VEXMAR-735255 format. One record per residue: residue in three letters; x, y, z of N, C-alpha, C, O in turn. Coordinates in steps of 0.02 Angstrom, whole numbers, plus 50000, padded with zeros to 5 digits. Each point is the difference from the previous one (the first is absolute). Layout:
BEGIN
ALAXYZXYZXYZXYZ
...
//
This chain:
BEGIN
MET495285146750698500625001350036499915006250045499745005149977
SER500484994450086499955005650047500515005549981500464998949961
TRP499445006950069500475005549988500704998250023500495001649966
THR499564995050092500654997950025500334995149952500605000549985
GLY499014994849989500274995249952500215003349936500514998149969
PHE499105006950010500185003749939500665003750009500415000149954
LYS499685003050104500625003650014500604995350001500545001649975
LYS499364992550054500544995050002500194997949929500594999249985
SER498904999849973500144997949931500405005349963500464998549963
LEU499355007850049500375005549968500725000350025500475000949960
ASN499624998450106500685000150028500434994349973500585001049985
ARG499114993150009500384994349975500175000949927500554998149977
ALA498995004849985500145001449929500585004949995500434999349957
GLY499565005750087500555004949999500664996850019500525001649971
THR499464994050078500624996550020500274995849943500614999849990
THR498954996949974500214995849944500355004349947500524998049972
VAL499195007750013500305004549950500695002450024500485000149961
LEU499575001850102500645002450027500524994550002500605001449991
GLN499194992450019500484994449998500254998949929500594998649990
LYS498975002249961500214999149931500505005349979500434998849958
THR499515007150071500475005549983500605000150046500435004449994
GLY499604990850054500584999550044500005004850058500515000750034
GLN498925002549980499985004850055499844996650067500145002850053
ILE499584991349944499874996050061500294993149989499894996949948
GLU500485000850100500324993449996499484994550002499545000150041
ARG500534995049915499554994349997500304994150038500574998149988
THR499054999050058500234994150036500004994049954499504998549967
VAL501054998050030500064994049959500064994050047500494999350037
ASP499014996349961499984994250043500094993849956499524997449972
ARG501105000350023500154994349956499644993650022499774996149959
GLU500195003050106499694993850026499264999849981499754994849977
PHE499905010850032499295000149981499934999349925499564996449976
ALA500855007049986499964999749927500084992949975499664997949953
ASP500794998350079500114993049980499384995850016499794996049958
GLU499935004950101499414996150019499395001949957499614995749981
GLU500325010750004499455002249959500064997149929499504998149970
SER501115001750004500114997249934499794992749997499684997849951
LYS500504998450100499804992950003499244999450005499694995749968
TYR500025008650072499274999950009499655001749934499514996749982
ARG500735008349982499695002049937500034994349949499534998949962
ALA501024997550038500064994249954499494994750019499684997149956
PHE500245001750109499514995150024499295002249983499594995949978
GLU500275010550031499335002749984499854998949926499454997849982
LYS501035003949976499914999349928499894992749981499584998449957
GLU500814997150073499944992949985499324997250021499704996149963
CYS500065006050095499354997650025499435002449955499534996349986
GLN500515009949992499485002749956500014996449933499474998549972
ALA501135000050003500054996349937499754992950009499674997249956
LEU500484999850102499794993250014499244999550003499704995349974
GLN499995009750057499275000150003499695000649931499534996549983
LYS500765007949976499755001049933500094993849957499544997949964
ASP501054999050040500144994149960499604993950023499794995949960
SER500095003750106499604994450026499285000449975499704995049983
LYS500045011150016499325001049973499994998349926499534996949975
SER500995005349989500034998649928500034992449987499704997549953
TYR500684999050090500054992749992499324996750010499794995849961
ASN499865006350092499344997150014499515001549944499624995749979
ASP500395010549997499565001949944500184996049938499554997849963
ALA501095001350025500234996449940499804992650004499814997149949
MET500245000050111499824992950008499264999049985499814995349966
ARG499775009250060499294999549987499845001349927499584996549970
ALA500765008550000499895001449930500234994249955499684998549950
MET500874998350070500264994449960499514994149999499864997349947
THR499895000850112499544994350002499345001749965499704995649968
ALA500075010750038499395002049966500104999949925499564997749963
ALA501015004750013500155000049929500074992849974499794998549944
GLN500514997350097500084993049981499324996649992499904995949955
ALA499635005850089499334997249996499655002249936499674996049967
ARG500415010450015499705002449937500334996849940499674998449950
LEU500995000750054500374996749946499744992849990499914997849944
ALA499974998750112499774993149996499314999649968499854995349963
GLU499725009550051499335000149970500045000749924499644996749963
THR500825007650015500085001049928500284993749967499764998049947
ILE500744998950085500294993949973499484994449995499974996449950
GLU499615003150101499474994849999499525001349943499774995349968
SER500075011050020499545001549945500304998049932499634997949955
PHE501035002850037500324997949938499934992549988499764997849948
TYR500444998350102500004992849993499304997250001499854995249965
GLY499725007750077499324997650005499625001049935499584995849982
ALA500555009649984499665001449936500224995049946499624998649954
ALA500984998850052500264995349950499734993050012499714997049955
ASP500405000350105499784993250015500004999150076500524999550031
ARG498895000349998499944999750073500234993350028500134999550060
THR499924995449898500194993450025500754998649993500244994750022
SER500135009949948500724998749990500385000750065499775003250048
ASP500834993949953500435000650059500185007350014500035002250057
SER500075001649889500185007050008499425003950031500115004450043
ALA499284994249936499425003450028499924998450074499855004450040
MET500264989249977499944998150071500575003150041499915001850058
ALA500684998749911500565003150034499875007450012500155002650054
SER499565000849897499855007150008499475001050054500025004950038
HIS499494990549965499495000550052500314998950069499835003550048
ALA500614991549957500344998750063500445005950020500045001750059
PHE500285001449893500425005850013499585005850027500205003450047
LYS499224997749923499565005450023499794998850073500025004550041
ASN499784989349974499804998550069500575000950049499915002550055
ALA500694995549924500585000550044500175007250017500125001750058
VAL499905002649891500205006950013499445004050035500145004650038
GLN499244993449949499455003250037500034998250074499885004250043
ASP500294989549971500094997950070500585003750032499975002150058
LEU500574998849903500595003550025499835007350014500225002850051
ASP499415000449904499805006950010499575000850062500095004750039
ALA499444990749970499575000350059500404998650064499865002950052
SER500634992749942500424998350058500415006050022500095001150060
VAL500175002749892500395005950017499575005050039500215002750051
GLN499194998549923499565004850033499764997450069499925003950046
ARG499984989649959499714997150061500534998750054499885001450058
GLU500694995949922500484997550049500635004250007500334999750052
LEU499855004349898500635003650003499915007650008500425003250032
ASP499054999549941499935007350000499965002850071500375004650017
ALA499174992750023499925002650069500624998850043500225004650034
PRO500074989349966500624999050039500575004649977500405002250041
TYR499644999149895500535004449974499925007050030500495003150021
ARG498904999449979499885006650029500155000150075500295004850025
THR499534989850010500094999850072500734999450021500225003450046
THR500154992349919500684998550022500545004349966500565000350024
ILE499265003049922500505003949963499815007449993500375004450020
MET499054996849951499805007049988499875003850065500215005850006
GLU499454991150041499845003650063500635001550041500065005750023
PRO500414989649986500625001850036500405005549965500285004450033
LEU499744995449901500345005449963499655006650010500325005250008
GLY499024994749992499625006150011500125002950069500065006050008
LYS499974989650042500125002350069500705003050007500095005150033
MET500404991749935500685002750003500035006949967500305004650027
ASN499404996049914500025006449964499615005450036500125005949990
ALA499414992150053499615004950038500425003450053499835005450023
TYR500734991449997500445003150050500415005849971500185004650037
PHE499954995149899500465004949971499775007350007500415004250017
PRO498954997349970499795007050010500115002450072500175005950011
ILE499734989750038500115001950070500735001350013500185005050032
ILE500254990549943500725000950009500245006349965500415003850026
ASN499314997449914500205006049962499805006450036500355005049995
GLU499104994850041499805005850040500525001550054500175005850012
HIS500094988950020500525000950051500645002849969500335004350029
ILE499844993249912500605002549967499925007349981500465004150008
THR498954997649966499865007049983500045004550061500285005549998
LYS499434992050057500025003950063500725000950023500195005450022
ARG500204989249974500705000450020500375005149958500415003850027
ASN499464996449908500345004849956499805007250016500415004549995
LYS498964996450023499775006750019500345002350065500215005750007
LYS499844989750041500335001750063500745001349990500315003950037
LEU499984992849914500705001349984500095007149974500495003450017
LEU499054998849941500025006949976499955005050058500355005150002
ASP499204993450045499925004350059500655000250040500215005350023
TYR500104988949984500624999650039500575003849965500385003650032
ASP499674995649902500525003549963499915007650004500485003750008
ALA498884998449988499855007250005500175002750069500295005450006
ALA499534990850047500145002250069500755000150013500255004450035
ARG500124990749938500724999950010500345005949966500465003150027
SER499304998649913500275005749964499845006550037500425004550005
LYS498984996050022499805005950038500425000850063500225005650016
LEU499914988950020500405000350060500725002149984500295004050036
ARG499984993449909500695001849981500045007449985500495003350019
LYS499024999449947500015007149984499965004450063500335005250004
VAL499264992650044499945003850063500664999950038500195004950031
ILE500144989349968500644999350035500545004349966500405003350033
GLU499604996449899500525003749963499895007650003500485003950001
LYS498894998150002499835007250004499545001050060499395000249992
PRO500905000650067499595000750061499525006049995500175005249972
SER499234993750055499495005250000499985003750066500214997450052
ASP499545008749945499925003850062499434997250042499965001250060
ASP499614994949908499444996950036500274993850037500184995249967
PRO499845004750099500284994450038499584993649995500244994650017
THR499145006049960499574994049995500084996349934499774994449992
LYS500575008849961500044997149933500404993549998499804995249969
LEU500775004750065500424994150000499674994150036499984994549972
PRO499745006550088499664994450033499424997249959499894994049998
LYS499735010449968499444997849959500244996049940499724994849982
ALA500825007749988500284996449942500284993250021499924995149965
GLN500405004850094500284993750026499444995050016500064994149984
GLN499405008450046499444995650017499664997249937499824994149997
GLU500105010349954499704997749937500444994849966499764995049974
HIS500895006150028500474995249972499954993350036499964994849967
ASP500055005350099499984993850039499344996349989500004993949994
ASP499445009850003499354996849991499944996749932499784994349994
THR500425009349954499954997249932500484994149991499844995249965
LYS500745005250066500484994549996499724993850034500074994549974
GLU499625006450084499734994350037499444996649960499984993949996
VAL499575010149975499444997249962500274996349938499784994549984
PHE500695008749981500284996949940500364993450017499884995049966
GLU500545005150084500394994050017499554994350023500154994249989
LEU499305007550044499534994850021499704996449940499994993849998
LEU499785010049953499724997049939500534996549959499884994649973
ASN500705008550022500544997249960500244993350029500084995149963
ASP500025004750103500224993850032499484994549993500174994149991
GLN499205007850013499474995149993500014996849931499954993949993
LEU500125010249955500014997449932500624995949986499974994749969
ILE500615007750055500624996349989499974993250035500294995149976
GLY499375004750081499954993750037499484995249972500104993950001
GLU499355008949973499444995649981499984998349926499724994849982
LEU500555009349974500014998349929500374993549986499764995949962
PRO500835003050069500344993549990499594994150026500024994649971
GLN499625006550084499584994750027499444998149951499844994149992
LEU499875011049976499494998749950500274995849943499674995249978
LEU500925006449999500304996249945500184993050021499944995349960
ASP500285003950103500184993350024499384995550004500064993949994
LEU499355009050016499394996150008499694998149933499534996049998
ARG500725006849948499674998849935500044992749979499534997549970
VAL501014999150045500074993049979499514995550037499624996449968
PRO500385003650100499514995850034499295002049985499554995850003
TYR500335010549982499325002249984499764997049934499434997749994
PHE501025002249956499804997749933500114992549990499774997249950
ASP500564999550097500114992749993499364996149987499984996149953
PRO499485004950088499394996149989499685001549931499734995549968
SER500315010850011499715001849935500394996849943499714997649951
PHE500965002350056500424996949949499854992549994499934997349946
GLU500024999450112499854992950000499314998749971499904995249962
ALA499615009050055499324999249974499995000849924499654996349965
MET500745008550009500025001049928500284993949964499744997949949
ILE500804999350078500294994049969499514994250002499924996549950
ARG499755002550106499524994550007499415000849952499784995249970
MET499985011050023499445001149954500204999149928499614997449960
GLN501005004650023500234998949931500084992649986499844997649946
CYS500414998850104500064992749992499324996849991499914995649958
LYS499615006650083499324997249996499695001549932499684995749970
PHE500425010450006499735001849934500324995749946499654997549956
ALA501015001650047500354996049950499784992650003499894996849949
GLU500045000650112499804993150009499294998849975499864995049966
GLU499695009650051499314999249977499965000749924499634996349967
GLY500755008450006500005000749927500254993849966499714997849950
TYR500834999350076500274993849970499514994350008499884996149953
GLU499825003450107499534994550012499395000449954499794994949972
LYS499935011050021499405000849959500164999149925499624996849964
LEU500935006250014500164999749928500274993149979499954998149942
SER500334998350106500274993449982499444995249979500124995149964
THR499265006350058499444995749980499855000649926499694995649970
VAL500545009950000499885001049928500474995749958499854998349943
GLN500725000050085500524996449962499774993249975500264997449951
ARG499254999650084499804993249981499654999849932499914994649971
TYR499905011350004499685000249934500505000649944499824999849941
PHE500835000750076500525000549949500404993549999500054996550050
THR500245002249892500404993949994500655000750041500225005550014
ASP500064988850004500594999950043500615003249967500455002450036
ASN499574997949898500615002449966499985007549987500455002649967
VAL499025001050058499955007249986500605003850028500295004349967
ARG499904993950095500575003550031500644998649962500415004549990
ASP499684989349989500604998349961500015003649933500535002349977
ASP498884998249991499965003549936500185007450009500335003049958
TYR499434999950098500155007150012500755001050010500295004649973
ALA500024990850068500725000650013500404999249936500535003149992
ALA499224992949963500364998749937499855005349947500304999949946
GLY499255004750069499845005349952499494998049949499875003849953
GLN499824990250056499524997749950499345003850004499655000849949
LEU500175001450110499385003850006500065006749964499525002349968
ASP501065000750036500115006249963499944998849925499725004149964
ALA500534990350015499974998349928499274999049979499815001949945
GLN499794995050099499294999049984499645006749994499605001049954
VAL500555003650092499695006649997500205003549935499585003049967
GLU501054996750016500245003249939499674997049938499855003549952
GLY500034990050052499674996649943499295002549991499785001249944
VAL499864999550111499315002449996499985007349977499575001949960
LEU500915002150064500045007049978500125000449925499725004449966
GLN500704991250008500144999949929499374998349960499885002949947
GLU499734992450079499374998349967499525006049999499655001149951
MET500355002850104499585006050004500225005149947499585003249967
LYS501074997750027500265004849951499814998249928499935004449958
GLU499984989250030499834997849932499275001149983499814999449942
LEU499785002350109499305001449986499935006849965500365004750015
SER499184995749940499905006149962499835005950044500255005649989
ILE499344993450061499795005550044500565002550044499955005450029
CYS500604990849976500585002250040500555002849956500565001250023
GLY499304999849914500485003149956500304995449950500445002049962
GLY499324991650035500274995449951499775001749930499515003649991
ASN500864993949959499835001449930499494994949975499795000349942
//
């Protein structure tokens, strides 16, 4: 930081302290405060959206990978018992289906998801530091303007013997006001435009997310439905009637009766 910049920082810090103690009047701009509040909400939502979108993609990949590992374990159970049974063939078909699904996610969905969802979110969030710099600059210029206005008022209220003091104070006031109003008007005009553009900007990403979720669900159903042919037609009816639960409870009861599981 240059010496001039350091002096400005000190002056602004002093102005802030004097405003807190009521010695310098603070400019209250309701219109800007309202627009900044809307912008901050949008900024927070975009950052959360980027984080949650990444979490969703990571979770989808983790889920299919975990499902593939689960299928390998299930196949080892049934294969060790009887490789020719319907259950063993079903477990093998299940393993192939989820492995295909896992590979499909990595091959067909991962890259498009990054391109159509993660990258647009990243580009949007990259604008916020730039906008925040403008807001910070505007706030600094407001402090300069408040300080110059207070200085001018004091010179007017207590005239100095120095005839150059009033014109200098007036010029400083006018200059700081002009710079502040230029930045302030720009932000008040452009922040609403940024928010208005958020819907058309995110429309393609939203549509892409829905389409990819549909594709994932369709592929999952298509691949897993091939496993159903190894089960009897009445399995779904038995499940709806609660009979599958009863079968599981029956097997659990048999396990409890074994000596190694605590039976007498």
